[in-house]
N, C-alpha and C positions, 0 to 999 in steps of 0.2 A: 504494499500499499503506499501512496506516493504523502510525503508527510505534509504538502501546504496544497493551497491551492494555487495557488502563483506558476508553483511546478507541475502540478497537472495541466494546466492551461498551455503550459510548453511542451509537455510532451506530447499532447494531443495535440499543438501545432505543428510540431517534426512530422509528427505520423500521417498527417493530411498536406503536408508537400507532394509536388508533381513525382511520379516514379523514375522517369528518367534520369538516371546517376544517382538517382537514392541507395544506401545502405542497405543490406540485408545480408540474413544470419544463411550459411551455406555450411551443414554437416558433411564435414570432411570422412571422419570415422566416427562409424554411428554411439553415442552419450560420453566418447572422450578427445576429439578434435575438432574444434570449428573454425572458420574461417569465414570470411567479409566478402560481400562481392556487392557489386554494383549492377544496378538493374539496369537494362536496356529501354525501356519504356516504351515497348510495342510488345505486342504477342510472340510470340517464334522466334524474340530476338536471342543474345546470346549471353548471358551473366558474366564479366569480367571479374574473377576470380583475383583477390590482392593477398601478395603472399603471408601476411603475415597470420599467424593459426591461434588459437585461444585452446586451454585444455577445459575449457565448462561453456555452457549456453553464457550464463552467467557473466562470465567475462568481455563474451563479444559483444551482448546489449550493450553492456557502459562502454565498450571502445567504441560501438555506433552510436550512442547516445553523444559522447564526447565528440566524434567525428559530425556528427550532424548539428551541434549548436556549435562548433568552430566555424562549419560555413555559414551558418545564418550570420554571426558573426561580421564574417568576410565581408557577408552580402552589404553588411549595414554600414560597411567602413570602419569597423571594430577589429585591432590588433590586440594580442595580446603583449 
């Protein structure tokens, strides 16, 4: 469960972004190795799988969240 209403709104916003180039979880080895892929944005397209891998689905989800927030910040000219 999310701890704040603002965080819940951010997560909902990130989930509703356009599909093209959106990060998604790819299960490389069932229950033990996950990667991040980029959606093609059209049916029948190929998901581009990135090189990094994660031991748990939670780790992959957290990495995707950070990538989506970073992309959103970049869109608004916010840098770290």
